[in-house]
Backbone as CSV, one residue per row, in Angstrom:
resi,resn,N_x,N_y,N_z,CA_x,CA_y,CA_z,C_x,C_y,C_z
1,MET,150.319,-59.980,-46.023,151.839,-60.307,-45.633,151.660,-61.481,-44.750
2,SER,152.553,-62.421,-45.096,152.559,-63.821,-44.404,153.214,-63.555,-42.993
3,THR,153.053,-64.582,-42.242,153.627,-64.522,-40.785,155.158,-64.460,-40.874
4,ALA,155.819,-65.080,-41.827,157.221,-65.018,-42.036,157.703,-63.689,-42.230
5,ASP,156.893,-63.038,-42.953,157.234,-61.530,-43.480,157.151,-60.541,-42.070
6,ARG,156.362,-61.078,-41.160,156.365,-60.153,-39.935,157.296,-60.306,-39.029
7,LEU,158.166,-61.467,-39.073,159.370,-61.654,-38.174,160.345,-60.590,-38.488
8,VAL,161.128,-60.202,-37.502,162.027,-59.012,-37.668,163.378,-59.712,-37.635
9,ALA,164.164,-59.658,-38.598,165.522,-60.235,-38.611,166.464,-59.345,-37.468
10,ASP,167.394,-60.120,-37.075,168.233,-59.476,-35.933,168.826,-58.147,-36.474
11,GLU,169.339,-58.298,-37.625,170.071,-57.038,-38.254,169.105,-55.952,-38.485
12,GLN,167.918,-56.137,-38.697,166.838,-55.094,-38.907,165.998,-54.663,-37.601
13,ALA,166.495,-55.437,-36.525,165.727,-55.212,-35.409,165.838,-53.649,-34.797
14,VAL,164.566,-53.265,-34.535,164.451,-51.979,-33.916,164.281,-52.084,-32.396
15,ARG,165.088,-51.158,-31.774,165.066,-51.234,-30.259,164.067,-50.290,-29.737
16,MET,163.221,-50.775,-28.832,162.047,-50.012,-28.387,162.185,-50.069,-26.749
17,TYR,161.796,-48.793,-26.245,161.778,-48.439,-24.726,160.397,-48.225,-24.374
18,VAL,159.788,-48.790,-23.328,158.523,-48.466,-22.910,158.634,-48.067,-21.484
19,ASP,158.138,-46.800,-21.217,158.138,-46.235,-19.911,156.836,-46.006,-19.612
20,VAL,156.544,-46.344,-18.095,155.214,-46.124,-17.524,155.496,-45.319,-16.220
21,ARG,154.774,-44.146,-16.318,154.911,-43.375,-15.160,153.409,-43.305,-14.536
22,LEU,153.354,-43.817,-13.361,152.166,-43.980,-12.417,152.030,-42.890,-11.543
23,GLY,150.790,-42.355,-11.219,150.659,-41.319,-10.166,149.566,-40.355,-10.624
24,LYS,149.241,-39.403,-9.774,148.288,-38.531,-9.972,148.962,-37.136,-10.294
25,ASN,148.145,-36.243,-10.934,148.836,-34.728,-11.257,150.167,-34.822,-11.950
26,LEU,150.290,-35.761,-12.923,151.575,-35.608,-13.733,151.330,-34.808,-14.967
27,ASP,152.394,-34.104,-15.387,152.176,-33.395,-16.571,152.412,-34.272,-17.789
28,GLN,151.568,-34.093,-18.650,151.712,-35.021,-19.940,152.627,-34.363,-20.959
29,ARG,153.650,-35.213,-21.218,154.451,-34.718,-22.427,153.869,-35.071,-23.849
30,PRO,154.106,-34.444,-24.717,153.346,-34.446,-25.958,153.584,-35.941,-26.597
31,THR,154.770,-36.577,-26.290,154.883,-37.906,-26.971,154.261,-39.115,-26.052
32,GLU,153.679,-38.742,-25.024,153.047,-39.779,-24.251,151.493,-40.147,-24.389
33,TYR,151.146,-41.167,-23.949,149.820,-41.631,-24.053,149.261,-41.599,-22.592
34,LEU,148.008,-41.174,-22.369,147.451,-41.111,-21.039,146.783,-42.471,-20.709
35,LEU,147.151,-43.071,-19.462,146.755,-44.190,-19.137,145.091,-44.174,-18.887
36,LEU,144.352,-45.196,-19.299,142.946,-45.241,-18.993,142.595,-46.271,-17.957
37,GLY,141.472,-46.261,-17.269,141.151,-47.355,-16.398,141.618,-46.970,-14.983
38,ASP,141.957,-47.927,-14.214,142.335,-47.756,-12.845,143.692,-47.029,-12.645
39,ASP,144.650,-47.319,-13.570,145.908,-46.718,-13.552,145.794,-45.162,-13.932
40,GLN,146.582,-44.511,-13.272,146.605,-42.923,-13.544,148.088,-42.762,-13.873
41,GLY,148.172,-42.129,-14.898,149.692,-41.793,-15.240,149.660,-41.728,-16.843
42,PHE,150.949,-42.105,-17.298,151.242,-42.022,-18.739,152.204,-43.071,-19.146
43,LEU,152.199,-43.385,-20.338,152.956,-44.452,-21.202,153.632,-43.809,-22.021
44,GLU,154.936,-43.985,-22.328,155.781,-43.492,-23.504,156.474,-44.613,-24.263
45,LEU,156.514,-44.560,-25.557,157.147,-45.597,-26.335,158.168,-44.716,-26.990
46,GLU,159.375,-45.217,-27.184,160.437,-44.676,-27.990,161.234,-45.711,-28.688
47,GLU,161.489,-45.559,-30.043,162.366,-46.236,-30.655,163.584,-45.533,-30.704
48,ALA,164.808,-46.197,-30.300,166.141,-45.336,-30.340,167.140,-46.433,-29.900
49,PRO,168.428,-46.121,-30.374,169.563,-47.045,-30.206,169.840,-47.084,-28.707
50,ALA,169.709,-45.963,-28.003,170.012,-45.822,-26.571,168.792,-45.502,-25.910
51,ALA,168.904,-45.631,-24.598,167.741,-45.447,-23.506,167.417,-43.963,-23.472
52,PRO,166.186,-43.547,-23.429,165.677,-42.188,-23.270,166.437,-41.546,-22.076
53,GLN,166.479,-40.207,-22.115,167.159,-39.508,-21.010,166.294,-39.521,-19.822
54,SER,164.955,-39.550,-19.782,164.083,-39.395,-18.744,164.365,-40.479,-17.761
55,THR,164.223,-40.196,-16.386,164.480,-41.169,-15.347,163.531,-41.270,-14.352
56,ASP,162.297,-40.754,-14.736,161.252,-40.766,-13.811,160.165,-41.866,-14.061
57,ALA,160.471,-42.967,-14.822,159.498,-43.934,-15.072,159.508,-44.904,-13.954
58,ASP,158.225,-45.259,-13.547,157.970,-46.380,-12.502,158.410,-47.741,-12.967
59,ILE,158.021,-47.924,-14.342,158.312,-49.062,-15.008,159.009,-48.829,-16.363
60,ARG,160.347,-49.278,-16.587,160.902,-49.243,-17.828,161.336,-50.632,-18.320
61,VAL,160.978,-50.962,-19.487,161.538,-52.151,-20.116,161.928,-51.795,-21.581
62,SER,162.985,-52.389,-21.917,163.558,-52.150,-23.198,163.920,-53.511,-23.952
63,GLY,164.109,-53.439,-25.152,164.419,-54.632,-25.900,164.231,-54.432,-27.419
64,ARG,164.441,-55.499,-28.195,164.285,-55.470,-29.583,162.886,-56.022,-30.003
65,VAL,162.422,-55.359,-31.113,161.159,-55.800,-31.784,161.546,-57.167,-32.499
66,ILE,160.791,-58.336,-32.108,161.061,-59.560,-32.806,159.981,-59.881,-33.723
67,PHE,158.708,-59.214,-33.598,157.569,-59.477,-34.459,156.770,-58.207,-34.591
68,ASP,156.310,-57.923,-35.766,155.729,-56.616,-36.189,154.768,-56.763,-37.333
69,THR,153.500,-56.350,-37.177,152.603,-56.514,-38.298,152.497,-55.142,-39.095
70,TRP,153.347,-54.337,-38.858,153.447,-52.963,-39.378,152.200,-52.504,-39.985
71,ALA,151.857,-51.285,-39.752,150.624,-50.654,-40.471,151.010,-49.278,-40.479
72,GLU,150.433,-48.518,-41.523,150.750,-47.085,-41.549,149.537,-46.446,-40.719
73,ASN,149.897,-45.291,-40.153,149.022,-44.442,-39.430,148.276,-45.194,-38.360
74,ALA,149.041,-45.916,-37.507,148.422,-46.833,-36.441,148.530,-45.875,-35.199
75,GLU,147.620,-44.996,-35.047,147.591,-44.125,-33.822,146.135,-44.099,-33.294
76,GLY,145.989,-43.637,-32.133,144.697,-43.561,-31.575,144.829,-43.938,-30.129
77,ALA,144.707,-45.225,-29.847,144.933,-45.797,-28.578,146.057,-46.912,-28.618
78,ILE,146.546,-47.196,-27.491,147.599,-48.323,-27.375,147.346,-49.203,-26.223
79,TYR,147.700,-50.394,-26.300,147.466,-51.301,-25.427,148.712,-52.152,-25.136
80,VAL,149.396,-52.059,-23.934,150.614,-52.681,-23.655,150.455,-53.673,-22.774
81,VAL,151.135,-54.904,-22.953,150.892,-56.050,-22.133,152.404,-56.450,-21.802
82,LEU,152.801,-56.556,-20.361,154.021,-56.911,-19.959,153.933,-58.449,-19.462
83,TYR,154.577,-59.248,-20.146,154.605,-60.864,-19.971,155.845,-61.300,-19.319
84,PRO,155.792,-61.749,-18.073,156.890,-62.444,-17.370,157.214,-63.893,-17.792
85,VAL,157.332,-64.275,-19.096,157.282,-65.500,-19.540,158.543,-66.171,-19.155
86,PRO,158.415,-67.372,-18.570,159.704,-68.180,-18.163,160.607,-68.413,-19.394
87,GLU,161.819,-68.390,-19.060,162.911,-68.844,-20.204,162.451,-70.101,-21.011
88,GLU,162.021,-71.001,-20.374,161.677,-72.409,-20.871,160.393,-72.293,-21.708
89,ARG,159.582,-71.249,-21.517,158.422,-71.238,-22.233,158.342,-70.221,-23.382
90,LEU,159.492,-69.614,-23.568,159.601,-68.511,-24.588,159.235,-68.874,-26.039
91,ALA,159.813,-70.033,-26.410,159.557,-70.298,-27.725,158.079,-70.756,-28.125
92,ALA,157.467,-71.357,-27.135,156.030,-71.675,-27.312,155.215,-70.440,-27.208
93,PHE,155.637,-69.530,-26.308,154.750,-68.290,-26.248,154.811,-67.470,-27.597
94,ASP,156.200,-67.319,-28.106,156.342,-66.702,-29.390,155.587,-67.212,-30.424
95,ALA,155.682,-68.530,-30.578,154.828,-69.174,-31.534,153.434,-68.970,-31.512
96,TRP,152.758,-69.054,-30.246,151.451,-68.884,-30.136,151.029,-67.304,-30.449
97,PHE,151.822,-66.436,-29.924,151.416,-64.992,-29.996,151.526,-64.683,-31.518
98,GLU,152.515,-65.389,-32.367,152.616,-65.057,-33.840,151.586,-65.702,-34.655
99,GLU,151.289,-67.149,-34.300,150.460,-67.902,-35.199,149.011,-67.886,-34.814
100,GLU,148.693,-67.622,-33.552,147.327,-67.655,-33.166,146.699,-66.418,-32.586
101,HIS,147.416,-65.803,-31.613,146.928,-64.638,-30.922,146.766,-63.445,-31.789
102,THR,147.965,-63.202,-32.458,147.852,-61.923,-33.211,146.841,-61.859,-34.505
103,PRO,146.903,-62.970,-35.183,146.087,-63.037,-36.448,144.593,-62.893,-35.859
104,THR,144.179,-63.556,-34.810,142.870,-63.269,-34.326,142.424,-61.871,-33.966
105,LEU,143.565,-61.085,-33.303,143.283,-59.687,-33.050,143.175,-58.842,-34.149
106,LEU,143.979,-59.149,-35.075,143.857,-58.404,-36.515,142.617,-58.524,-37.315
107,GLY,141.871,-59.512,-36.867,140.646,-59.679,-37.568,139.608,-58.676,-37.285
108,TYR,139.910,-57.830,-36.123,138.999,-56.711,-35.812,139.575,-55.489,-36.591
109,VAL,138.717,-54.885,-37.352,139.229,-53.568,-38.080,139.750,-52.580,-37.164
110,GLY,139.436,-52.366,-35.984,140.063,-51.366,-35.294,141.423,-51.674,-34.611
111,TRP,141.875,-53.036,-34.735,143.117,-53.442,-34.183,144.085,-53.298,-35.279
112,LEU,144.909,-52.217,-35.141,145.785,-51.779,-36.389,147.034,-52.489,-36.582
113,ARG,147.766,-52.537,-35.486,149.231,-53.004,-35.556,149.633,-53.700,-34.135
114,THR,150.470,-54.816,-34.234,150.899,-55.399,-32.990,152.483,-55.621,-33.173
115,ARG,153.115,-55.265,-32.149,154.622,-55.547,-32.026,154.953,-56.301,-30.757
116,LEU,156.003,-57.372,-30.851,156.384,-57.984,-29.808,157.844,-57.757,-29.489
117,ILE,158.134,-57.433,-28.311,159.550,-56.998,-27.957,160.065,-57.946,-27.059
118,ALA,161.232,-58.457,-27.378,161.948,-59.458,-26.438,162.926,-58.523,-25.623
119,THR,162.697,-58.485,-24.292,163.310,-57.670,-23.338,164.692,-57.834,-23.203
120,ASP,165.660,-56.948,-22.676,167.057,-57.175,-22.329,167.130,-57.891,-21.102
121,GLU,166.484,-57.475,-20.048,166.668,-58.132,-18.726,165.549,-57.930,-17.893
122,GLY,165.629,-58.482,-16.727,164.469,-58.294,-15.700,163.296,-59.457,-15.749
123,ALA,162.396,-59.191,-15.047,161.301,-60.405,-14.887,160.375,-60.209,-16.175
124,VAL,160.176,-59.193,-16.651,159.430,-59.167,-17.896,160.360,-59.502,-19.077
125,THR,159.835,-60.532,-19.744,160.658,-61.083,-20.840,160.070,-60.684,-22.290
126,ARG,158.818,-60.489,-22.255,158.244,-60.015,-23.486,157.272,-58.874,-23.261
127,VAL,157.093,-58.054,-24.179,156.210,-56.805,-24.164,155.431,-56.854,-25.446
128,ALA,154.114,-56.959,-25.421,153.343,-56.702,-26.530,152.773,-55.202,-26.565
129,VAL,153.023,-54.648,-27.771,152.405,-53.146,-28.004,151.476,-53.297,-29.063
130,HIS,150.220,-53.032,-28.699,149.091,-53.089,-29.779,148.673,-51.608,-30.021
131,TYR,148.436,-51.406,-31.372,147.950,-49.959,-31.693,146.564,-50.159,-32.121
132,LEU,145.630,-49.439,-31.577,144.140,-49.588,-31.800,143.679,-48.265,-32.296
133,ALA,142.704,-48.303,-33.255,142.036,-47.179,-33.638,141.438,-46.368,-32.468
134,ASN,140.847,-47.090,-31.517,140.250,-46.517,-30.341,140.059,-47.612,-29.252
135,PRO,139.779,-47.141,-27.968,139.730,-48.235,-26.994,138.604,-49.272,-27.230
136,ALA,137.654,-49.002,-28.092,136.521,-50.041,-28.309,137.085,-51.192,-28.616
137,ALA,138.252,-51.396,-29.338,138.912,-52.587,-29.859,138.915,-53.660,-28.603
138,MET,139.177,-52.959,-27.355,139.330,-53.914,-26.294,138.072,-54.618,-25.855
139,GLU,136.930,-54.235,-26.393,135.803,-55.000,-26.133,135.388,-55.741,-27.182
140,SER,136.114,-55.987,-28.318,135.811,-56.725,-29.502,135.706,-58.320,-29.080
141,ASP,135.004,-58.968,-30.124,134.880,-60.466,-29.833,136.365,-61.006,-30.175
142,GLU,137.038,-60.461,-31.067,138.246,-60.820,-31.563,139.326,-60.905,-30.334
143,ARG,139.315,-59.890,-29.443,140.108,-59.744,-28.409,139.685,-61.028,-27.446
144,THR,138.482,-61.280,-27.231,138.144,-62.303,-26.409,138.534,-63.652,-26.984
145,LEU,138.344,-63.832,-28.337,138.725,-65.024,-28.953,140.332,-65.318,-28.994
146,SER,141.001,-64.279,-29.105,142.464,-64.248,-29.100,143.159,-65.076,-27.800
147,VAL,142.457,-65.061,-26.740,143.011,-65.745,-25.638,142.218,-67.138,-25.414
148,ARG,141.561,-67.400,-26.507,140.811,-68.823,-26.292,141.131,-69.667,-27.679
149,THR,142.406,-69.382,-28.075,142.928,-70.308,-29.190,143.194,-71.661,-28.888
150,PRO,143.487,-72.663,-29.735,143.809,-73.951,-29.317,144.994,-73.985,-28.344
151,ARG,146.012,-73.301,-28.388,147.206,-73.423,-27.490,147.251,-72.457,-26.422
152,THR,146.302,-71.638,-26.133,146.247,-70.548,-25.192,146.510,-71.217,-23.851
153,ASP,145.650,-72.220,-23.410,145.884,-72.733,-22.094,147.164,-73.260,-21.767
154,ASP,147.677,-73.974,-22.721,149.134,-74.514,-22.532,150.171,-73.439,-22.345
155,VAL,149.931,-72.455,-23.223,151.043,-71.442,-23.288,150.995,-70.479,-22.034
156,LEU,149.895,-70.167,-21.720,149.746,-69.321,-20.473,149.542,-70.030,-19.173
157,GLU,149.877,-71.317,-19.140,149.715,-72.220,-17.858,150.939,-71.646,-16.955
158,GLY,150.547,-71.777,-15.626,151.575,-71.484,-14.694,151.325,-70.155,-13.804
159,ALA,152.058,-70.121,-12.739,151.885,-69.154,-11.806,152.214,-67.604,-12.524
160,TRP,153.161,-67.754,-13.449,153.571,-66.421,-13.947,152.640,-65.659,-14.731
161,ALA,151.449,-66.459,-15.098,150.536,-65.779,-16.017,149.750,-64.619,-15.011
162,SER,149.637,-65.017,-13.744,148.938,-64.065,-12.781,149.787,-62.705,-12.513
163,ASP,151.032,-62.640,-13.122,151.860,-61.422,-13.026,151.878,-60.695,-14.310
164,ILE,150.981,-61.061,-15.211,150.907,-60.128,-16.573,150.430,-58.862,-16.162
165,ARG,150.912,-57.712,-16.597,150.421,-56.428,-16.408,150.003,-55.763,-17.678
166,GLU,148.849,-55.146,-17.700,148.271,-54.465,-18.913,147.948,-52.965,-18.603
167,PHE,148.252,-52.270,-19.767,147.919,-50.786,-19.774,147.230,-50.395,-20.962
168,VAL,146.232,-49.586,-20.857,145.597,-49.064,-22.039,145.679,-47.574,-21.964
169,ALA,146.040,-46.898,-23.116,146.318,-45.494,-22.966,145.861,-44.849,-24.382
170,LEU,145.532,-43.410,-24.250,145.073,-42.783,-25.340,146.286,-41.868,-25.887
171,SER,146.421,-41.642,-27.171,147.496,-40.790,-27.684,147.365,-39.402,-27.269
172,GLY,148.640,-38.838,-26.832,148.687,-37.448,-26.464,149.066,-36.631,-27.782
173,LYS,149.096,-37.193,-28.789,149.540,-36.498,-29.959,148.331,-35.761,-30.680
């Protein structure tokens, strides 16, 4: 599949909602992913035309999927990155993500699928949702190389890059 085939046309765009619930002793819902690492809580993804009914999210971002490498049976672990990319840098960021960052990640056999969401509002302007066979993909050489591409330093330059948030979670299914 070529890069052009991975772009999602506006009329075909899927709306996604990403909810993050942080805290201890939370009851896991069957559709959620259990956060790993220092974060305790759950992450939930939903494709829907309207916002989910739940209102207990600590972080909720929503938007339309603008890039998708689509893969069948992409379950196991999930890696979500919240990017507060400034408006004037969005075009350069999107091009880097699509042309350099994602192809490098997909070079690892356990990196199954990547989606990029253009958010509707708020400080977070892009959300990357990566589907992994297991959390070991986070330690791969490809992940390290994906942020050492020719344009990485230019694209991720600025104070905003220190506000990037990352979450890794295991499937609750």
